[in-house]
C-alpha positions as CSV (number, residue, x, y, z in Angstrom):
1,M,-57.5,32.9,-6.8
2,N,-53.8,33.9,-5.9
3,H,-51.5,31.2,-5.1
4,Y,-48.3,32.3,-3.1
5,Y,-45.0,30.9,-3.3
6,L,-41.9,31.2,-1.0
7,G,-38.6,30.7,-2.6
8,I,-35.7,30.7,-0.2
9,D,-31.9,30.9,-0.7
10,D,-28.9,31.9,0.9
11,G,-26.3,35.0,0.1
12,Y,-22.9,35.3,-0.8
13,F,-20.0,34.5,1.7
14,R,-16.3,34.3,0.7
15,V,-14.5,31.0,1.4
16,S,-12.2,32.8,4.2
17,A,-15.3,33.1,6.2
18,K,-15.1,29.3,6.9
19,N,-12.3,30.2,9.3
20,C,-14.7,32.5,11.3
21,K,-16.7,29.7,12.8
22,G,-19.9,31.0,14.6
23,V,-19.1,34.5,14.1
24,Y,-19.4,35.3,10.3
25,K,-22.9,36.0,8.9
26,T,-24.6,36.4,5.8
27,V,-28.1,36.5,4.8
28,V,-31.1,34.0,4.0
29,V,-33.9,35.7,1.8
30,G,-37.3,34.6,1.4
31,I,-39.3,35.7,-1.9
32,L,-42.6,35.4,-1.8
33,T,-44.3,35.6,-5.5
34,N,-47.6,34.9,-7.2
35,N,-46.5,32.9,-10.3
36,R,-43.4,35.2,-11.6
37,S,-44.6,38.3,-10.0
38,I,-42.5,39.4,-6.9
39,I,-45.0,40.2,-3.8
40,D,-42.6,40.7,-1.2
41,I,-39.1,40.2,0.2
42,F,-37.9,38.9,3.7
43,I,-34.6,38.9,5.1
44,E,-32.6,37.2,7.8
45,P,-28.9,36.8,9.0
46,I,-27.6,33.3,9.1
47,T,-24.3,32.2,10.4
48,I,-21.8,30.4,8.3
49,D,-21.4,26.7,8.8
50,S,-23.5,27.0,12.2
51,L,-27.0,25.1,12.8
52,D,-29.3,28.4,12.9
53,A,-30.7,28.1,9.2
54,I,-33.8,26.2,10.1
55,S,-34.5,29.1,12.8
56,S,-33.9,31.9,10.4
57,I,-36.1,30.1,7.6
58,F,-38.8,29.7,10.2
59,K,-39.0,33.2,11.1
60,I,-39.2,34.2,7.5
61,I,-42.1,31.7,6.6
62,D,-43.8,32.8,9.8
63,V,-43.9,36.3,9.0
64,A,-44.9,35.6,5.2
65,N,-47.7,33.0,6.1
66,K,-49.3,35.3,8.7
67,L,-49.1,38.4,6.1
68,Y,-50.2,36.5,3.0
69,G,-50.5,33.0,3.4
70,V,-48.1,30.8,1.7
71,D,-49.3,27.8,-0.4
72,V,-45.6,26.2,-1.3
73,I,-42.2,26.7,0.0
74,F,-39.2,26.0,-2.4
75,L,-35.8,25.3,-0.9
76,D,-32.7,25.5,-2.7
77,G,-31.4,22.0,-1.4
78,V,-30.8,21.3,2.3
79,T,-27.2,23.3,3.0
80,Y,-27.5,27.1,3.4
81,A,-24.5,29.4,4.2
82,G,-22.1,26.6,3.7
83,F,-23.0,23.1,5.6
84,N,-25.6,24.9,7.8
85,I,-28.3,22.3,7.5
86,V,-32.0,22.5,7.0
87,D,-33.9,19.5,7.9
88,P,-37.4,19.9,5.3
89,K,-39.2,17.2,7.3
90,K,-38.5,19.2,10.6
91,L,-39.5,22.7,8.9
92,Y,-42.6,21.0,7.3
93,N,-43.4,19.7,10.9
94,L,-43.1,23.4,12.3
95,T,-45.0,25.2,9.7
96,S,-47.3,22.5,7.9
97,I,-46.8,24.3,4.8
98,P,-45.9,21.8,1.7
99,I,-42.3,21.9,1.0
100,I,-40.4,21.2,-2.3
101,T,-36.7,21.0,-1.8
102,V,-35.0,21.6,-5.1
103,F,-31.6,20.1,-6.1
104,Q,-30.1,21.9,-9.0
105,H,-27.2,20.2,-9.3
106,E,-25.9,16.9,-8.7
107,L,-24.4,16.0,-5.2
108,E,-21.0,14.0,-4.9
109,L,-22.1,12.7,-1.3
110,D,-18.7,11.0,-0.8
111,K,-16.8,14.4,-1.1
112,I,-19.7,16.0,1.0
113,F,-19.0,13.2,3.8
114,N,-15.3,13.6,3.9
115,A,-15.5,17.3,4.2
116,L,-17.9,17.1,6.8
117,K,-16.1,14.5,8.8
118,A,-12.9,16.8,8.4
119,H,-14.5,20.2,9.9
120,F,-17.4,19.0,12.1
121,N,-17.8,17.1,15.1
122,D,-21.6,16.3,14.5
123,Y,-20.8,15.6,10.8
124,K,-22.9,12.4,10.9
125,Y,-25.9,14.4,11.6
126,R,-25.4,16.8,9.0
127,F,-24.5,14.0,6.4
128,N,-27.6,12.1,7.3
129,I,-29.8,14.6,6.3
130,I,-28.2,15.5,3.1
131,H,-27.9,11.9,2.3
132,E,-31.6,11.1,3.0
133,I,-33.2,14.0,1.3
134,Y,-30.9,13.7,-1.5
135,T,-31.1,10.0,-2.2
136,N,-34.8,10.2,-1.8
137,S,-35.3,13.1,-4.4
138,I,-36.8,12.4,-7.9
139,E,-35.0,13.5,-10.9
140,I,-37.3,15.4,-13.5
141,I,-36.8,17.2,-16.8
142,L,-37.9,20.7,-17.2
143,R,-40.1,20.7,-20.5
144,Y,-39.3,24.2,-21.5
145,T,-35.5,24.4,-20.7
146,H,-34.6,20.7,-20.5
147,N,-32.7,21.0,-17.5
148,K,-32.5,18.1,-15.2
149,I,-33.1,18.8,-11.5
150,R,-34.0,16.6,-8.5
151,I,-37.1,17.5,-6.2
152,Y,-38.0,16.1,-2.7
153,P,-41.4,17.1,-2.1
154,I,-43.1,16.9,1.5
155,G,-46.6,17.7,2.2
156,I,-47.4,17.8,-1.6
157,P,-48.1,14.9,-4.1
158,L,-45.2,14.1,-6.3
159,K,-47.4,14.9,-9.6
160,E,-48.7,18.0,-8.1
161,A,-45.1,19.0,-7.2
162,S,-43.7,18.1,-10.4
163,D,-46.4,20.0,-12.3
164,L,-45.9,23.2,-10.0
165,I,-42.1,23.0,-10.9
166,Q,-42.8,22.8,-14.6
167,K,-45.4,25.6,-14.1
168,L,-42.7,28.1,-12.7
169,S,-39.9,27.0,-14.7
170,K,-40.6,28.4,-17.9
171,D,-37.8,30.7,-18.7
172,F,-35.3,29.4,-16.2
173,G,-33.8,26.2,-15.1
174,T,-35.2,26.7,-11.9
175,P,-38.6,27.7,-10.3
176,Y,-39.2,31.7,-10.5
177,P,-39.5,31.8,-6.5
178,L,-35.8,30.4,-6.3
179,I,-34.1,32.1,-9.2
180,F,-35.4,35.5,-7.8
181,A,-34.2,34.6,-4.0
182,D,-30.8,33.4,-5.6
183,R,-30.1,36.9,-7.3
184,I,-31.5,39.1,-4.4
185,A,-29.7,37.2,-1.9
186,S,-26.3,37.2,-3.6
187,M,-26.7,41.1,-3.9
188,L,-27.3,41.4,-0.4
189,G,-24.8,39.0,0.6
190,R,-22.3,40.8,-0.8
191,V,-23.3,44.1,1.0
192,M,-23.2,41.8,4.4
193,D,-19.9,40.6,3.4
194,R,-18.3,43.9,3.3
195,L,-19.9,44.8,6.6
196,M,-18.9,41.5,8.1
197,M,-15.3,42.2,7.1
198,N,-15.2,45.6,8.3
199,I,-16.3,44.5,11.6
200,L,-14.0,41.8,11.9
201,E,-10.9,44.0,10.8
202,S,-11.7,46.9,13.0
203,P,-9.3,46.9,15.8
204,A,-10.7,46.4,19.4
205,R,-11.3,49.6,21.3
């Protein structure tokens, strides 16, 4: 029986894009895998530092699930395209598909809070999601690479989520769906970056 896993990550964008709030876009990419084999690729635009990440990601999940059926979704943290926030609990309520949020690096919550407060009127909303999901995540050590990561599973028992992470992380410090999504999103994001800069720098006609 085939099991399909959907990893979702965002594309590259230059730091100066944060000065173009509501305008500058990159991509969010969903990679559907059967263990370590790529089955399909899904792409949606996403706005830097906006709040459209959850709608873009939902579109990817909806199409992938209708075409193949998705067993588990892997999120790379809860911040996409800067501080474009994804609430995994809300996403689970929309899809009813198990979600494992993976934190590949430790978060410095104080620095994140100060950055959000300095730049966003809704900083409390954004920070509360980051804080809740991260502080309730569980640290696991990958047996093959010995990397430490944190996971927040929803709709799937912790033991099952941990076993699945181990199974899909034999060659990298993160599950195959996420490593593939990261690499492809990064390449596509650089293409989008050049297109966005051309648009923004073109003189108005």
